[in-house]
matplotlib code that plots the C-alpha trace (Angstrom):
import matplotlib.pyplot as plt

x = [41.4, 43.0, 41.1, 41.4, 42.7, 40.1, 38.2, 34.8, 35.5, 37.0, 34.0, 31.7, 33.8, 34.5, 33.0, 34.1, 35.9, 38.4, 39.6, 39.4, 43.1, 46.3, 47.3, 44.1, 44.6, 48.1, 46.8, 44.1, 46.7, 48.8, 45.7, 44.8, 48.3, 48.4, 45.0, 44.6, 45.6, 42.8, 39.9, 37.1, 36.2, 32.9, 33.5, 30.6, 30.5, 29.1, 27.7, 29.3, 27.0, 26.4, 25.2, 22.4, 19.1, 17.9, 14.4, 12.0, 10.9, 7.1, 5.4, 8.5, 8.7, 10.3, 7.4, 4.8, 7.0, 7.0, 3.2, 2.8, 5.0, 3.2, -0.1, 1.3, 2.1, -1.1, -3.6, -1.8, -0.9, -4.1, -6.4, -4.4, -4.6, -8.4, -8.8, -10.7, -13.3, -13.5, -14.1, -17.0, -18.4, -18.3, -19.9, -22.6, -23.4, -23.5, -25.1, -26.9, -28.8, -25.6, -23.6, -26.2, -24.0, -20.4, -19.9, -21.7, -19.8, -16.5, -17.7, -18.8, -15.4, -13.5, -15.5, -15.4, -12.0, -9.9, -7.8, -6.0, -9.3, -9.5, -6.7, -7.9, -7.3, -4.7, -2.3, -4.7, -5.8, -2.3, -1.2, -4.5, -4.8, -1.1, -1.6, -4.8, -3.2, -0.2, -2.6, -5.1, -2.7, -0.1, -2.6, -4.7, -1.7, -1.1, -4.7, -5.2, -2.2, -3.3, -6.9, -5.6, -3.3, -6.2, -8.5, -6.1, -5.4, -8.7, -10.9, -8.7, -9.3, -13.0, -13.8, -11.3, -13.8, -14.7, -10.9, -10.6, -13.6, -12.4, -8.9, -9.9, -12.5, -9.9, -7.4, -9.8, -10.8, -7.2, -6.8, -9.7, -8.4, -5.3, -7.5, -10.3, -8.6, -7.3, -10.7, -12.5, -10.2, -10.3, -14.0, -14.2, -11.6, -13.2, -16.8, -16.5, -14.6, -12.7, -12.5, -8.8, -6.2, -5.2, -4.0, -1.5, -4.1, -7.2, -6.2, -5.6, -8.7, -10.8, -9.5, -10.1, -13.7, -14.7, -11.9, -9.6, -12.4, -14.2, -11.6, -13.2, -16.8, -17.1, -15.3, -18.5, -19.8, -16.3, -16.2, -19.7, -18.4, -14.9, -15.3, -18.0, -16.0, -12.7, -14.4, -15.9, -12.6, -10.4, -12.8, -14.2, -10.8, -9.4, -12.5, -12.5, -8.8, -9.1, -12.0, -10.1, -7.2, -9.6, -12.0, -10.4, -6.7, -5.7, -2.4, -1.9, -0.9, 2.6, 3.3, 1.9, 4.3, 4.5, 2.8, -0.2, -0.4, -0.4, -3.1, -5.2, -4.7, -5.9, -8.9, -9.9, -9.4, -11.6, -14.4, -14.1, -14.1, -17.5, -19.0, -17.2, -18.7, -22.3, -22.0, -20.3, -22.1, -24.8, -22.2, -20.0, -22.9, -23.2, -19.5, -19.6, -22.8, -21.5, -18.1, -19.5, -22.1, -21.2, -23.4, -25.1, -26.4, -27.2, -30.9, -30.4, -28.7, -31.6, -34.2, -32.5, -31.2, -33.7, -32.9, -32.9, -30.7, -28.2, -28.0, -27.8, -26.7, -23.2, -23.1, -22.3, -19.2, -18.2, -18.4, -16.1, -13.8, -13.7, -13.5, -10.5, -9.0, -9.3, -7.9, -5.0, -4.4, -4.1, -2.0, 0.5, 0.4, 1.2, 3.7, 5.6, 5.4, 6.8, 9.6, 10.7, 10.5, 7.1, 4.2, 1.1, -2.0, -4.9, -5.3, -4.7, -6.1, -4.9, -1.4, -1.3, -0.1, 3.5, 4.0]
y = [-82.0, -79.7, -78.0, -79.6, -77.2, -77.4, -74.7, -75.8, -75.3, -71.8, -70.9, -71.7, -70.0, -66.6, -64.3, -64.5, -61.2, -62.5, -65.5, -64.6, -63.6, -65.4, -63.2, -63.8, -67.6, -67.2, -65.2, -67.8, -70.7, -68.7, -68.1, -71.8, -72.9, -70.5, -71.4, -75.2, -76.3, -74.3, -75.2, -77.4, -80.6, -79.2, -75.6, -73.2, -72.4, -69.0, -69.1, -66.9, -64.2, -66.1, -69.1, -67.2, -67.4, -64.1, -65.4, -65.3, -68.7, -69.1, -68.9, -68.1, -65.1, -63.1, -64.0, -62.7, -59.6, -58.9, -59.2, -56.9, -54.2, -54.6, -54.0, -50.8, -49.5, -50.6, -49.3, -46.2, -44.6, -45.3, -44.1, -40.9, -40.4, -40.5, -38.2, -35.6, -38.2, -39.4, -35.9, -35.3, -38.8, -38.2, -34.8, -36.1, -38.7, -36.2, -33.1, -34.2, -30.9, -29.0, -31.6, -32.7, -34.3, -35.2, -32.1, -29.7, -31.2, -30.4, -26.9, -26.3, -27.5, -25.4, -22.3, -22.7, -24.2, -23.7, -26.2, -27.2, -28.3, -31.2, -33.0, -32.3, -35.3, -36.9, -37.7, -39.8, -41.4, -42.3, -43.6, -45.3, -47.2, -48.1, -49.8, -51.4, -52.6, -54.1, -56.2, -56.9, -58.3, -59.8, -61.7, -62.7, -64.5, -66.1, -67.2, -68.4, -70.8, -71.7, -72.6, -74.5, -76.6, -77.1, -78.3, -80.6, -80.9, -82.4, -80.0, -77.0, -77.5, -78.3, -75.4, -72.8, -69.9, -70.6, -70.5, -67.1, -65.8, -67.1, -65.9, -62.4, -62.0, -63.0, -60.6, -57.7, -58.1, -57.3, -54.7, -52.6, -52.4, -50.7, -48.4, -47.3, -44.4, -42.8, -43.3, -41.5, -38.5, -38.4, -38.3, -35.5, -33.4, -33.9, -33.2, -30.5, -27.5, -25.8, -28.9, -29.4, -29.1, -32.8, -35.6, -33.8, -31.4, -33.5, -36.6, -34.8, -32.7, -35.8, -37.6, -34.5, -34.4, -38.0, -39.9, -42.5, -45.0, -42.6, -43.4, -46.9, -45.8, -46.8, -50.1, -52.3, -50.3, -50.3, -54.1, -54.2, -52.2, -53.6, -57.3, -57.8, -55.5, -57.4, -60.8, -59.7, -58.0, -61.0, -63.9, -62.2, -61.1, -64.6, -66.0, -63.4, -63.8, -67.5, -67.2, -64.6, -67.1, -69.9, -68.2, -64.9, -65.2, -67.9, -68.6, -70.3, -68.0, -69.4, -68.7, -65.2, -62.2, -60.3, -57.2, -59.4, -60.9, -57.4, -56.3, -59.2, -58.2, -54.6, -55.7, -58.3, -55.8, -53.2, -55.6, -56.8, -53.2, -52.5, -55.5, -54.4, -50.9, -52.2, -54.7, -52.4, -49.1, -49.2, -49.6, -46.9, -44.5, -45.6, -45.0, -41.5, -40.6, -42.0, -40.4, -37.0, -36.6, -36.9, -39.4, -40.6, -44.1, -46.6, -46.0, -42.2, -43.0, -45.2, -42.7, -39.8, -41.5, -44.3, -47.8, -46.7, -43.8, -46.0, -48.2, -45.6, -42.2, -41.5, -44.9, -43.8, -41.9, -44.7, -47.2, -45.0, -44.5, -48.1, -49.7, -47.5, -47.9, -51.7, -52.1, -49.9, -51.7, -55.1, -53.7, -52.1, -55.2, -57.6, -55.3, -55.3, -59.1, -59.4, -56.9, -59.1, -62.3, -63.6, -64.8, -62.6, -63.3, -65.5, -67.8, -71.0, -73.0, -72.2, -73.4, -77.1, -78.1, -79.1, -82.8]
z = [171.4, 168.7, 165.9, 162.5, 160.0, 157.2, 155.3, 156.3, 160.0, 159.3, 157.3, 160.2, 162.8, 161.4, 158.7, 155.1, 154.9, 157.6, 155.6, 151.9, 151.6, 152.2, 155.0, 156.9, 156.5, 157.9, 160.8, 161.5, 161.6, 164.1, 166.2, 166.3, 167.1, 170.1, 171.5, 170.7, 174.2, 175.8, 173.5, 174.8, 173.0, 171.7, 170.5, 170.1, 166.4, 165.2, 161.7, 159.1, 157.7, 154.5, 156.4, 158.2, 156.4, 157.9, 157.8, 160.8, 161.9, 161.7, 165.1, 167.0, 169.4, 166.6, 164.3, 166.9, 167.5, 163.8, 163.6, 166.6, 165.0, 161.7, 163.6, 165.1, 161.7, 160.0, 162.6, 164.0, 160.7, 158.9, 161.7, 162.0, 158.2, 158.3, 161.3, 159.2, 158.2, 161.8, 163.0, 160.7, 161.5, 165.2, 165.0, 162.7, 165.3, 168.2, 166.5, 163.3, 163.2, 162.7, 160.8, 158.3, 155.7, 154.9, 152.7, 155.0, 157.9, 156.4, 155.6, 159.2, 160.5, 158.1, 158.9, 162.7, 163.3, 160.2, 158.3, 161.5, 163.0, 160.6, 162.6, 166.1, 168.3, 166.0, 168.9, 170.9, 167.6, 166.7, 170.1, 170.9, 167.6, 167.6, 170.9, 169.7, 166.4, 168.3, 170.4, 167.6, 165.1, 167.4, 169.6, 166.6, 165.1, 168.5, 169.2, 165.7, 166.1, 169.7, 168.7, 165.6, 167.8, 170.2, 167.5, 165.8, 162.0, 160.9, 162.9, 162.1, 158.4, 158.9, 161.2, 160.1, 160.0, 163.7, 164.5, 162.7, 164.6, 168.0, 167.5, 166.4, 169.2, 171.9, 170.5, 170.4, 174.0, 175.0, 172.2, 173.4, 177.0, 175.4, 173.2, 175.5, 177.5, 174.2, 172.5, 175.4, 175.3, 171.4, 171.2, 173.9, 172.1, 168.7, 169.7, 172.3, 170.9, 173.7, 175.9, 175.1, 172.3, 172.4, 174.6, 176.8, 178.3, 177.5, 179.5, 182.8, 182.3, 181.6, 184.7, 186.9, 185.7, 185.8, 187.6, 186.1, 186.0, 183.6, 180.9, 180.8, 180.9, 177.3, 177.5, 177.1, 174.1, 172.7, 173.0, 171.5, 168.5, 168.1, 168.8, 166.1, 163.9, 164.3, 164.0, 160.7, 159.7, 160.1, 159.3, 156.2, 155.1, 155.3, 153.5, 150.8, 150.1, 149.9, 147.4, 145.3, 144.9, 144.2, 141.8, 140.5, 140.5, 137.9, 139.6, 143.0, 145.8, 146.2, 142.5, 142.5, 142.6, 145.9, 144.2, 143.2, 146.7, 148.2, 145.8, 146.9, 150.5, 149.8, 147.9, 150.5, 153.2, 151.5, 151.0, 154.6, 155.8, 154.3, 156.1, 159.3, 159.1, 158.8, 161.6, 164.2, 163.4, 166.1, 168.8, 167.2, 167.7, 171.3, 172.0, 170.5, 172.5, 175.8, 175.6, 174.6, 177.4, 181.1, 182.9, 179.7, 179.6, 176.8, 177.4, 176.9, 173.6, 172.4, 173.4, 171.7, 168.5, 168.1, 166.9, 163.3, 164.1, 165.9, 162.8, 160.1, 161.4, 159.9, 158.2, 154.6, 155.7, 158.0, 155.1, 153.1, 156.0, 157.3, 153.8, 152.9, 156.4, 156.5, 152.9, 153.7, 157.0, 155.4, 152.7, 155.2, 157.5, 154.7, 153.1, 156.4, 156.6, 153.1, 154.0, 156.9, 154.9, 156.0, 153.8, 153.3, 155.3, 154.0, 151.0, 153.0, 155.9, 159.4, 160.3, 161.2, 164.6, 164.9, 165.2]

ax = plt.figure().add_subplot(projection="3d")
ax.plot(x, y, z, "-o")
ax.set_aspect("equal")
plt.show()
């Protein structure tokens, strides 16, 4: 069967710039006359550039890949940026007699280690939290859709907060497996001056001292810190953003400008971060204590720090750090989603299952 010589078919077969002139039309006619005898009955048509939407289909593999990459950017960059705060916080948890407050803690670090000391451990921080962010955000989007489909449209709308909690908890279990080795080395580098300069020499030294399994010594406390943290982070963010659009922003989300939507994402993330810091702080103290002392146990931490110490030591600086961190993470994550043509997170019920 021969091709029919019409403009619609030519538009679908080849890009615009090849058929906008008379000469290109002549060349195309010559081409079809030469090849018509060998063309199959159902030709494979390649869309012209102007016919491709360029948008990522929701819940496609490309969608989850975009969310994963957005998670890498949001978590890795933000955690690396607050390395100085993290350094002071970890040292306040390990040695409160020496690092008595935020201001004095910075003073001690500056005096003993110089300005370069403020970013000690930035490499394991960047790599560890990039890996964690990839799993956290990518799998959260996946599990949120999976549990929504499992629940069905009516239950998904009725129990949406439970879906947010289940999806974020499932994602964080995987994310912490990726984070744990980097976190172990980071804490040791930051709280034991002279142990190592960073990841390249700290990782093999850590493994020689405690074995490869030692890298996962803190996995249970890390789950204890991160799973409640992430459940609070995602569920409270989704709820706060929904309430902001309902009660504060006078315009429906789909009618708001992208800059307004990103502002809501940052505000919702900051408020969620404050709640995250409070909920996860006792476990954060445990992680720092266990990774700093060889052979230490949870009982040792409770005996030394006390229950009140576990809940409050280093908490003010962590509220500042986590609030800023979480607000920035949601801002970066949703900015990337907007950049690739996806909607921002929150402000609506979970996605309804495909019919």
